C-alpha positions, 0 to 999 in steps of 0.5 A: 500500500502506498503511503499518503506522502507518495500519493500526494507527490504523484498528484502534485503540480510541482514537476520532479527534477529528473535527468531528462529535465535537468539536462534541459535546464543546463542548455542555454539558448543564444537567441539575442544575436544571430551570429552568436546563435549560429555558432553556439554549441549547446553542449558547452557552457556559456563561458566555454562558448564565449572562449571558443568564439574569442569573446569574454563573458565577464568584464570584471573579475570572475566570482565563484569557481573557475574552470581549470584547463587540464592539459595532457601530460605531454603538453604540460611544461612542469611534467616535461621539466620533471621528466627531463630532470629525472632522465638526467639523474638516471644518466648520471647514475643518481636514480635514488637520491636517498642512496647518495649518503646525505641525510638531508634532502635537496629541496629548492625553495624557488620550486615551492609556491609562495605561502607553502613550506616543506619539512625536512626530517631526519631519516633515522630519528624522524625529527624535523631538521629544517623547514623550507619556505617557498618563494615561487610567485603564483598568479592570484585569481583574486585580483581587481577587475582592471588587473584581471582584464590585463591578464586575460589572454584569448587565443585568436584563431583565423575562425575567431578573427573572422567571427569577430569581424562579422560581429563588428560589421553587424554591430555597426550596421545602420539602425532603422528607426521605427516610429510608433503608430497608435492603434485604430482604437487609440486613434478613435479615442484621441479623436473623440477627446479632441472633438469634446475638449479641443486643446483643454488637456486638464479637462481630458485628464479629469474625465473618468469615463474617457480617461480610464487609464488615468493618464496625466495631461502631459501624457495626453498632450504628447499623444494628441500632438502626434495624432494631430501631426499624422492626421494633419489636424490644426 
């Protein structure tokens, strides 16, 4: 037998969050700009799409988490450098540093990030011999907006350059100003107001039956002047 809570949840108007609906919520449609929507990838996030197009999604510093760009190990400079050092040690017959006879390990303070430290212990007694504080400068993600803008590096490929050129051309196109025209109902309403009161906009304002939207005298004047100009009324 089903419990009362389960029975209520079946007839509830609140939709359940399933995997199908959750994936729909993740998709961000780009319909504001024709060029961006044409090059938009729904599988990527907003920041990833902007980065792919050579744009930036934030003018100021990023808040919250930041996506890490993970490189393959064969493209990572730190990994390649460590591998090179290890190969040099092997070639020099120093595969194991602990077998060199020295009780104290060689640690370079310039390889340790600033704010961190490494503890060197004695191999026999396990007592702390020395603490090496790091001096390696690390870029701080919590810089000001101006400094952050200077640090942004966007890789412009030929596709990105052509897309940005199209975007600039689209933005610099002449904008056709469309003049607002009143509807037939509004035109007949203005005509009846003019026939009843002429140019007395204060009386038009206080007419409760005709001025049902409680427009001010200045609002009615602006509408009336446009209507007069369009209909050639003196």
